Every structure is written in structure tokens, then in C-alpha cells.
N, C-alpha and C positions, 0 to 999 in steps of 0.2 A: 253610495250609501250615506244616509243622513247622519250627521255627527251625533245626534241625540239617540240613535239606535245602538251606539257603541257604549261599552262599559268604560269606566274611568281608566282602567288598565290598558284597554285597547287604544284609547285616545293618546295616552302617554307614549305607547310604543310607536304609534304612527308619527307622533311628533319627533321621537328619537330617530326614526327612519329618515324624516325630512332633514333633521340636523346633520345626520351622517352625510347625506348628499351635499348639503351646504359646505361641509368640510372637505368635499372632494372624494369621499369614500362611498363607493357604490355598494349598497346593502345586498344586492343580488348580482355579484360579478359573473361574467360569462366565462372567464378563463379557467382552464383545468387547474385543479389543485392536486398535484400528485402526492399521494401518501406512500410511506414505505414501512409502516408498522401499525399494529393494532394493540389495543389495551391488553387483551388476554395474553398475546404472545410476548409483549414487553415484560409483563410480570413473571411469566413462566421462564423466560430466558435470562433474567437479570442475575448477575453474580457480583457481590460486593467487591471481589478482588479484581474484576475486569476493569479495563480502561473505560471511561465514560462513553456511552454509545449515543451518537446523534440520531434522532428520529424525527420524522415528519408525520404528524397525526392530525385527524380532523374529527369533529363530532359536535354534539349538542352540549351547551352549558347546562348542567343539572343542578348545580349549587355553587354559591360563592361565599367566601369569607374575606372581606376587605379589611386590611389592617395597615392603613397609611400608605407607605411606599411599597409595600409588598402584599400580595394576596394569594389565596388558594382558590382554585375552582375545581369542580369535578366535571370531567368530560366524558360523555357517553358516545361510543362508536358502535359499529355493528356487532361487536363481540362482547362488550361490557363497559365498565367504567374505570377511569384512572384519574388520579389526582394530578393537577398541574399547578406548579409554583410560578407566580408571575411577579417579577420585580420591576419597578418603574424604570430604573436605570438600565436594566438589561434590554427591555423592549423599546426603550427610548434613549439610545446612547447619545443622541444629539441634544441640543439645548431645548428643542421643542418637546414637551412632555405630554402633549394633548392625547396621544394614543392611549396612554395610561390614565391620565387625570380626567379626561373627558369621555373618550370612547369606551374604554373598559369599565370605568367606575360609574358612569352616568348613562351611557347610551346603549350598552349591551344589557340583555335581560336573560333570565332563565328560559331555555328553549332555543336561543339563538345558536346558529352554527358558526364555529370558528376553526381556523387552521392554526396549528402550533408547531413550530420548529424549535428543537432544543435538545438537551441531553438527559439521559435517565440517571436518577440518583435515589438514594434512600434518605428520607427525612430523619430528624432526631427522634421522631415518634415511631420510626421503623417502617413507614409506609413508602413503598416503591412509587415514585412520582416522576414527572417530566418537568425539568427546569426550562421554562420558556425563554427563547432568545428572540423569536419573532412571533407576532400575532396577526392573523389575517381574518377580517370579517368575511364570512362566506354566505350567510343567509340570515335575514332578520325575521324573527317570529312575531307576528302581530297579535296573536291570541296567547294569553297566559296558560301554561300547562297546569293541571292539578298537581299539587305538591304532595308526594308520597314520601314520608320520612322512614328511613330504615335504621334500626338500632339492634345490633347483635342478630341480624337476619330476620327481625320481626318488623312488619310494616305498620306504620301509624298514619292516621288520616288517609286511609287507603281509598283509591279510586275503584270501588268494588260493586257499584250498582250494575247488575247485569244488563239492564236496558241501555244505560249510558255506555257501558263497555262494548256491547255488540254493535251499537250504532256508530260509535267512535272507536273502531278497532285500532286506528292509527294512533290514538292517544293511549289506549290500553297497552299496545306494544311498547310504547316509549316509557311509560311510568310504572308498569307492573312487572316486577321480576318474575321470570318463569313462563310468561305467556308466549314469548318468542320460541322458547324451548319446545313447547307443544308442537309448533308448526315445523320446526326443524326435525322433530321426530316423525311427524307426518310425512315429510319429504323422504326420510329414511325408510319408512314403511313401504312407500311406493317404489323407491329405488331398489330395495331388496327384493320385493315381489317381481319387479320387471327383470332384474338380473337372473332370478331363479327360472322364470319362464323363458327368457332368452337362452340360458344355458341348456334348458331342456330341448331346445330346437324349435320353439314355437314362434310364430310371426305376429308382431304387433300390427294391427290394422285400424282403420277408421271407417265407421259406417255412418249413414245419414242420421242427423238429429231431427230434421224435419221429415216426417214420414206420412204417406198417404193413408196408411193403416197402422195404428199403434198396436203392435203385437209383442209376444214373448213374455207377457205377464198378465195377471188379473189386477187391473188398476184403472182408476179414472184419469183420462189424459187431459192435458191442456190443449186447447184448440186455437189455431190462428188461421189467417186467410192470406193466400198468395194472390196479389192483385193481378199480376201479369197473366197467370194461368187461370185466374178466377176459380180457384178451388180451395176448399178447406184443407189444411194440413194439421198434423198433430206433432207436438214435441214427444220424442220417443219415451216410452216407459221402460224399455229394455232394448238391448242390442242383439238379443238371441236369434231372431229369425234371419237377420242379415249375416250373422256369423256362420249360421248353419248353411246358408247358401254358398259360403266360401268353402266349407267342408265338401259340399257337393262338387264345387269347382276344382277340388284336388289338393287343397292345402292339408298337410299332416295335422297341424294344430294352429289355431288362431286365437288371439286374445285382444281385448280392447279395454283400456282404462279410461273411462269417460263419464260424462254427466248423463243422468236420467232424470226425468221430470214426472211427478205424479201429483195430480190435483186433488190432494187429500189433506187430512188434518195435520196440524203441527203440534209436536210435544217434545219431551226430553230426548226421544230417539228418532224423531221423524222431521225431516225438512223437505219441502216440496221439490227442491233441487238437490240431488245427492250424487256422489261418485260411486261407481260400481266397476269391478273388474269381472269380465266374463271370459271364460276360457272353454274352447271346444277342441277335443282331440279324437282323431279317428282310431277305430279298432280298440277302444277302451270301454269299460263299464263303470258303474257307480262304485263298485268295490275298489277298483284301481284309483278312482277319484278320491275316495276317502283316505287312502294311504298317502296319495300325493298331497292332499290338503293338510293333513296333520303334520307332515314333514315341512311343508311350506310355512305354516304358522309358527312352528317351533323355531325355524330358521329366522323368521322376521322378529320374533320376540327376543331372541338372543342378540340379533343385530341392533335392536333399539334399546334394550335394557341390560344387555350383558349377561342375561340369565334367561332360562325358559319360563320364568314366573313373572307375573305382573300383579300389582295390588290395586284393586278397584273398590272404593268405598269400604275399606277395611277388610275386604275379602281377598285372600291370596288365590290367584287363578294360575294353574299350571298348564302350559301349552306343550308340555313334553308328550310326544307320541308314545303309544297309541291312545286313542280316545274311546270311550264306551260307545257301543252300538245298541240302540233300543228301538224296536218297532213301535210306531205311533199308537196302534190300537192297544198294545201292552202298556204303554205309558198312560193312556187314558184309563184303562182298567185299574192300573196301579194307583192312580190318584182319585178316581171317582167310584170305583167298584163296578162300573158298567162295562160289559163286553160288547163292543159294537160289531164284532165279526159277523158278516152275513146279514146285518140288519138292513131293513128297507128305509127309505127316506122318511116315511110316516112314523116308523118305530123310533128312529133317531130324533125326530121332531118331538115325540112324547117324552123321550129321555131328557131332551133340552128343557122342556117344560118342568119336568120333575126336578131338574137341577137349578130351576128358577133363572134361566138365561133369557135375555131379551132377544127374541127372534121375530122374523116376519115371513110373510108368504113368498117374498122374492128369493129367499134363501133355498138353494138346492142342497142335496146331500153333502157335497163337499164343503160348502160354507158352514153347514151345521156342525160337522165334525171339527172344522177349523175353530169355530166358536168355543166348543167344549175344550179343545186342546189349549187354546189361547187363555181361557179363563182359569183352568185348573192345573195345567201342566207346565206351560212355557216358562213361567217365572221361577219354577223350582229348580231348573237346571243351571247351576252356577259354574261347575267345571265343564269344560268342553264335552259335549255329548252329541253324537250323530243320531238323530231321530230318523228312522228308516221305514221303508215299505208303506208308502201312503196309499190310501184308497184311490182308485182310478178317477173318481169324481173330483178329487182335489188336484189332479195332475194331468191337465189336458195335453201336455207336450211330452209325456213320459212313456217309456216302453213298459208293456205289461210284465209283471214279475214272472220269472222263468218257472217258479214252482208254487207260488201262492195266488190262487184265483182271486180276481177282484182287486188285487193290489198292484202297485207299480214299483219299479226300481228307482226310487227317489230317496234322497236324504236332505234334511235340513240340519245345519250345525247350530246348536244352541250353546251360548256362552253367556254367563251372568244374567240368565233369565230372558235373553233376547236372541232372535234369529240373527246369525252372522253370515251364513251361506246357504245356498239352495242349489241342489245338483241332481242330475238325472243320468240314467242310461237313456239317451235321447230316442224318442220315437222316430223311426225311419220308415215305417209302413205308411204309404200315402193314403191307402183306403181307410185304415184305422184313424189316421190323423184327420181326415175329412169328417168322419163320424164324430170325433171329439169336438171339432170346431162347430159342427151343427148342434151338438148338445149345449155348447156355450152360447150359441145363437138363441136357443130356446130359453136359456136362463136370462139372456138380455131382454127378450120379449116379455118375460115375467116381471122385469123391472130392476134386475141386477145391473147397475151401471159400472161394475167392475169386470163383467164377463168379457171374454176375448172376442175380437172381431175375426171374421174368416178372411185369411190372407190367401187369395187364389194364386198369386204368383209364387208364394212359398210352397203351396201344394204342387204347383207345376214343377218347381225345382226338385221336390221329393220324388216326383214321378220319373225324373231322369235318373234317380238312384242316389241315396246317401249311404255311405258305409256305416257300420256300427260305430257309434260315437258316444262319448260321455262329455257332458258339459257342466259348468258350475258358474254361479254368480256370487261374488263376495262383496259385501258392503264395506267400502273403504272407510267411510266416516265412522261406522261402528267399530271397525277393526282398530282405527286410531284411538278411539275412546278407550278400548280395552288395553292398548299398549301404553297409553299415557295416564291411565288411572282416572279418566274423566267420566262423570255420570250424566252429562248433558251434551247432546250433539252440537249445540251452539258453541261450546268451548273448543271444538276441533274444526270449526268452519271459520275461515277468516272473516267472511261477510255473510252471516246467516240471514235468512229472510225475516223481515220485521214488519209489524203493522205500521201504517203511516203514523208519523209523529202527530200528536195532538197540537193543533195551533190555536193560539188565543185569538178570539174574534176582535178585529179592529175595524172601525168604520172608516170609509174613504173620506178624503179631505172635503169632498163636495157636501157631505152630510153636515160637517161642522160649519162650512161657509153658509149653508142654508139657515142656520140659527144665528148668524151674525159674527161668527168667529173668523178673524182674518186668517188666510191660508198659511201665512208664515208662523202663526202660533200653534198650528195643529200638532207638529212634532213635539213641541214642549208640553202641550196638554197631555199627549199620550205618554210622554216620559214621566209626567206627574201622576200617571195611573188612570187617567180618564180616557180609556181606550174606545169607548163608544159615546155617542151623543146622549144616549139614555142615562149613562152614569153621571152626566153633568147635572141632572135634575135635582139631586140631593146635595150638591156641592155647597160648601160655605164660601161666599164670595171673598171674604177677607183672607181666609186660609189659602184659597186657590191663588189669589193675587200674590201672596207672599211666596208661594211655591214657584210661580212663574217668574217672579223677579229674581229669585235665587238662581234658577236655571239660566236665565238671561245673563246674569253676572258670571256664573261659574263657567259656562261654555262659550262666553264671549260672543253671544248671538247678535249683539248690537241692534236689538229691536227696541222700539219705544214701549215701555211698560204700560200695560192696560190699567185703567182706573177701576176702582171698585164698582162704579156705576156701569161701566162697560160690561164687566163680568156678570153683574146682576142682570143686565139685558140679555146675555147669552142664556143664563139659567131660566129667566122668565119665558124666553122664546121656546126653550125646550119643554116647558111645562104647559104651554098653550095647546 
């Protein structure tokens, strides 16, 4: 990396790193540094009347107050922050005081990792701290961290630009209080869910991510190519069809918590890569699954928040079972005044036009109903509500309703205006399933790029016989949003998908040399703001020379300063 591409702070830190090495201190030591305590535990267990406790801790320096022979610094470990008192004579008991005077005061920076061995005490100001007796350099930080100041629990000069936070999640986790807690709660959600499913006797499995046919949902897939087999493969959009094959194979219940991929839009509740839990249990129906789901979610909410309630965007949401059950056509009639029961595709298309919905000819009956529900109903269900009994056209993998013609035994769980779960009494009639797939094929031929593919192997599996089964898919990311009070999916994904960073156009060295600029002066020109040859055309020769001379001196480039005439030559050459 060219020196001129670095900021002043970065140059200072690299020089400090080199000085540490010259002093015989390795800034990135290989040896284990065994710790025996953490900040949170130290504070929780401290008692003034106890004998001083010796501890060995490690973490990042987050702030320093240097006061002559003694200093305070704030150390951040994996659990939180704790104050450390450093006295020159304690960490340098011998005559040589360089560890304090040079290393600590001059060569260490905020963001560096150090190890501290000492005893716990309470300062005169009442703060539980560690009195350092030894200090060990563990890792040098070459880039400065953004400084976020906290006073009385309020952050100042915050690192809060979403774009910067999501791209640099590692920085976000270090400097912003509370971010790490979201992901600890995410882990708790998944752990509690896994424990509940394991206790119920169901088996966790793994199914292929690369699939020859993307099935189990209506969505546009990502396509890739397998060179060795010379075939196109798809990243899975759902785990459903493979999990059902396992039910055919004789498992009582199977579940998978894993990634799905859908090549669709991105917004506050959608990421192209997302985590889903899918569960299938034999001899159950969608009524049983509703009861199981509401109990599961109540248990998760209590485990994460200590109560069955969660607050999202000022709304208190209660996950206490039971939840309301509402047929989808009743919900549409309730919100729009139109009863869609028994209506044909053309009649529903006319209703869509009357409701001023944007529709096109590729949409079949199911898609049209989905548009109406999505526009007028979905966002109104804040408290957990099971929307049930979907039309058959919306549910290609669902068993026909036992008593309502034209409907299926399906539910979607709506919470805070968004779908959280989708579940069925699974279709196990192979003849009916094949007809449903063929209808999806007709939709695909009309131009619906989200219609399902026909999976012949899955049909073959059904022909061997699948027992009555109920299945559900729960979006983990959305569930974590609800449990942690977040309103955007990016806040609960450690590394959300981002657009490529915009890069500033820079001309290559060859372009500069073509107009007479010596190659060694190109980095300095670009540092001065002349990133392209084109930008040189309007340059003032005197001002440009002054800027280059200053850079030469400041960064000790040891170049021969160009004359005004030389620079005029560059500019004239650019303007020819």
C-alpha cells in the first residue's frame, strides 16, 4: 500500500507498530494469553469487604486518561467494559520505565488489545476497577475506531449511519452498545426453538442447498452452473420437498434450520439470503400445528425477554397463546367489502381493477387474491393472527379443506403486519399434487417467474405413500426482529446483502505519464485531489506546486520538487 493512500492516523499507528518491534515488543504475539475473568463478572461479584482478588483480563483499549505517573483506561472485553488503573511504578518496578513512558503513553492507541494482570478495587469515585500490575501488548490496531462517547447512557458522536454500520458490522459491534445484544438474543431464539423441537422428539436434518429443481415455494431462484456435471443448479428457495421425502422415508418428525435464497427485491423485511425453520410431523394437521406454533412462540418470547410480550416500534405485541384464527376470504371481505367466495379468475380480476391494484395478465387467480390481501389486509394484523383456509390456487402443496370446497387447510401467521409463518395440512395425494404442479406450469408459461417447477422425483416419492402430515416454515430473521424490537431485517443480520460500494474513479499511472508527469509524483497528485488527468486541465500551477511540495515534506517522500514550468507543461499537455 502506498504511504499516500493512508490517513495521518494510519501512518502514525504503523510507525508505532514499527517502534514496538524495534523495542523488542511483538505487536502481534503468538503465545496464548490465558484470562480468568471478564468485566461483567468482576463487577457483579465484587464485595468491598473481601480480600483483593487477583484477575487476568484482556480486551480493547476504548479510552485513556493519562495523568503523569498514573493513568486510567477503559478496557472492553466480550462482556462489556471495565476501568483499569495503571501506575508507572507498578507496571515498571525496575529502573527502566519505557513500558509506561513510551509504550503505554505514546505507542498504544484506542482500539489496541492489551492483557492486564492485577487486583480488583473500588476507586475513590466509587467505580469498580482493576489495578494493573502487568501490561502485555496483544494486538495493534492500525485503523482508528470511530469515537462514540457515552454519558448517562446516552451516546454522542454516534456511529449510526446504516450504510456504514452494515458494511462494517465489526466496527458497529465494537463501538455501539446494544448491537451485540441483538445477536445474543438471536442465538437464544434459535437455541430455544431447537430445544423445543428436540424435546418433542423431532430430528434435525440437513438437505441440499444446491438443487436441480427449486421447489417448495413460489419464488424466483438464483441459478448457478456445476462445471463437472455441466448442468445448471439452483440455490434452494425452500427445504420443503426434501423434508417431505424424509417423512415418506419413515421419520416421525423432521426439521431444518438453514438458509434459503430468493432472487427478489430487498427492503426492510426482505433479504435475498434468509434463515428459515421448516418442520414436518406425521399424523398431524394444520389445527395441531397452530396450537404447537403459538406455544412455541410464547416459550421463545419468555426465554428471550422474560415475558410473553415484546415491544416493536412502540407497539406491544403479546405472544401469549392462543391466537385469533381468521379465514382469508373473511379478512378480505372485512377490509374491502368484497366477498371473493366462489368468484372466477375474471371476476376477481375486475375486483382488482375496481380496487385500483396494479395487475397484469401473468397473474392467475391465486396471485390476484394475494395482491388484494397484501394491499388491504396484511399490514393491519399487529397482534399474532392465524389467517386460515386459503383458496386452492394460492396453495399448490396443501391438502383440500375437509369441509370447505375450493379452499385448503393452510394458515399464515401474521404479526406486526407481516407474515411470520406459513403452514399446511400437507398434500399427500400424488394425483392431486401432479395436477397442481401442472397448473403451476401453465402459470409459468403465461410469464409468472415465481410459479413452481414440476419435481418428478418428489411426485415419485408421494406415489410410494406419505402419511398425513402437517408442516410449517417460520422465518427466523423476522422472528428475531419481533423478539428484539427491530423494524428492519438488516439489524438482525450480521452481514446483510449490500449494493457494491461506490468507488471514486482514478486514472492509471500510465495516463499521467502520457502528459509528462513522472510516475513517482502520481500518488502525490492524487492525494492532492487530482484523481484524473482531466482534473489537471483547470489546475493553478502555483497552487499545485505548493501542495506537492507540502506533501513531499510532510510524508518525507524525498522527491525533487517540480518547478512551476514543469507543472505548466503537464497542464498544457492535458489541454492539447
